[in-house]
C-alpha positions in Angstrom: 74.7 138.2 82.9 74.9 134.4 83.4 77.8 133.4 85.4 80.1 131.4 83.4 80.9 128.2 85.5 84.6 126.9 85.9 85.4 123.9 83.8 85.4 120.4 85.6 88.2 119.4 86.8 88.8 116.3 85.1 92.9 115.2 86.7 90.3 115.2 89.9 87.7 113.0 88.6 90.5 110.6 86.8 92.2 110.4 90.4 88.9 109.3 92.2 88.1 106.7 89.2 91.9 105.4 89.1 92.0 105.5 93.0 88.3 103.9 93.2 90.0 100.8 90.5 93.0 100.4 92.3 90.2 99.2 95.7 88.0 97.3 92.9 91.5 95.2 91.8 92.6 94.6 95.4 89.6 93.7 96.8 88.5 91.6 94.2 91.7 89.3 93.8 91.4 88.6 97.3 88.1 87.8 97.2 87.7 85.7 94.5 91.7 85.0 93.5 93.6 86.5 90.3 92.5 83.6 87.6 87.8 85.0 88.6 88.7 88.7 88.4 88.0 89.9 85.3 88.2 93.9 83.8 84.3 93.6 83.7 84.5 92.9 87.7 87.0 95.4 88.7 85.1 98.4 86.2 81.8 97.1 87.9 82.8 97.3 91.4 84.8 100.4 90.8 81.9 102.1 88.9 83.2 102.6 85.6 83.3 101.7 82.2 85.4 99.2 81.1 87.2 101.9 78.2 87.9 103.7 81.4 90.3 100.9 82.5 91.4 99.8 79.0 92.1 103.4 78.3 94.8 103.4 81.1 96.1 99.6 81.4 96.1 96.6 78.6 95.6 93.8 81.1 94.3 92.8 84.3 97.8 92.0 85.4 99.0 96.1 84.9 96.1 96.8 86.9 96.9 94.7 90.0 100.6 95.2 90.0 99.9 98.5 89.8 97.5 98.8 92.3 99.7 96.7 94.7 102.7 99.2 94.0 100.6 101.9 95.2 99.3 100.3 98.2 102.7 99.7 99.2 103.7 103.3 98.5 101.0 105.0 100.6 102.1 103.1 103.5 105.2 104.1 103.2 104.3 107.8 103.0 102.4 107.2 106.0 105.5 105.6 107.6 107.4 109.0 106.5 109.8 106.6 104.6 109.7 108.4 101.3 111.8 107.4 99.6 112.1 104.1 101.3 115.1 102.7 101.9 116.8 100.0 105.0 118.1 102.4 107.6 121.9 102.9 107.8 122.6 103.4 111.4 126.0 101.9 112.0 124.1 98.6 113.1 123.8 96.1 110.8 121.7 93.8 112.8 119.6 96.2 114.2 118.8 97.7 110.7 118.3 94.7 109.2 115.7 93.4 112.7 113.8 96.7 111.9 112.7 96.3 108.0 112.2 92.5 108.5 110.0 93.2 111.6 108.1 95.8 109.3 107.5 93.5 106.5 106.3 90.9 109.0 103.5 93.3 110.1 103.0 94.2 106.4 102.3 90.3 105.0 100.1 89.9 108.2 97.9 93.2 107.3 94.8 91.7 105.8 95.2 94.6 103.6 98.5 93.7 101.8 98.1 89.9 102.4 94.8 88.9 100.6 96.5 90.5 97.5 99.9 89.6 97.7 98.8 85.8 98.7 97.0 86.0 94.8 99.3 87.7 92.6 102.4 85.4 94.5 100.1 82.1 93.9 99.2 82.8 90.5 102.8 84.2 89.7 103.8 80.3 90.0 101.4 79.0 87.5 101.5 82.1 85.4 105.3 82.8 84.0 104.3 86.1 82.4 102.7 87.1 85.7 105.4 86.1 87.3 107.9 87.5 86.1 106.2 91.0 86.4 105.6 90.6 89.6 109.3 89.5 90.7 110.3 92.8 88.3 108.1 95.1 89.9 107.7 94.4 93.0 110.3 91.8 94.5 113.6 93.0 92.6 113.3 96.7 93.6 112.8 95.7 97.6 115.5 93.1 97.5 118.1 95.5 96.1 117.6 97.8 98.8 118.9 95.0 101.0 121.9 94.0 98.5 122.7 98.5 98.8 122.8 98.2 102.7 125.1 94.9 103.0 127.4 96.7 100.5 127.8 99.4 102.8 128.4 97.2 105.6 130.8 95.6 103.6 132.3 99.1 103.2 132.6 99.3 106.9 133.9 96.2 107.3 131.4 94.4 109.1 130.4 92.2 106.6 132.9 90.0 104.5 134.1 91.5 101.4 134.2 88.4 99.7 130.2 87.6 100.3 128.0 88.0 97.5 125.0 90.5 98.9 122.0 88.6 96.4 122.8 85.1 97.7 123.6 86.7 101.4 120.0 88.7 101.9 118.4 84.9 101.1 119.8 83.8 103.9 116.8 85.5 106.1 114.7 86.8 103.4 113.9 83.5 101.8 113.2 81.9 104.7 110.6 84.4 106.0 108.7 84.0 102.4 108.9 80.3 102.3 106.8 80.4 106.2 104.6 83.1 104.9 103.6 81.0 101.4 104.0 78.0 102.5 102.1 78.1 106.3 105.5 75.9 107.4 105.3 77.9 110.4 104.3 81.3 112.5 106.1 84.6 111.2 107.3 87.2 114.2 109.5 89.7 115.1 111.4 87.0 117.3 111.3 84.6 114.1 113.0 87.5 112.2 115.8 88.7 114.8 116.7 85.0 115.2 117.1 85.2 111.2 119.0 88.1 111.2 121.3 86.5 114.2 121.9 83.2 112.5 123.0 84.8 109.0 125.0 87.5 110.5 127.1 85.3 112.3 127.9 83.3 109.1 129.0 86.7 107.8 130.9 88.2 110.0 134.7 89.2 109.3 136.6 85.8 110.2 
């Protein structure tokens, strides 16, 4: 009597395909840029059919954004930082320096730098992609700073009249500008200094 073979695990197969698509999308956008990255190219590199990609995502922008979010999520999990939040040790300066140092390390990591540069650059000329890049990738990260600064307001470490959303730009925006426009080197010392300069202006009067 013939033995019954187990049914293929389509969930596992789908996950392998999804992972291959993520890797292919990130690699292509880093190598050829966003405009030249195509669904066809991603499918060919991932070893899947175009219909597989279109079944899960309506456009290459959706593929790339999800792939980049997954990349960030994997890094956070590897560091034991899920769910991720800016630490609150009671020392605001130390907490901000810790997270900004980690950001510097991430921005200098080729696995993150190439695709994030490509997406950021395209977002400047592609309004729709730019809005989605901000909404899905940037705003959730900026909200973490808002939450930490509000907690600092509750403990009296930051003035109550400070707008956290504006205040965070004192140290986040200069780092982003340096990185995007190559106006200077980015380092732990640099971001430590940004925090020191910013908090001197935010301290209670």
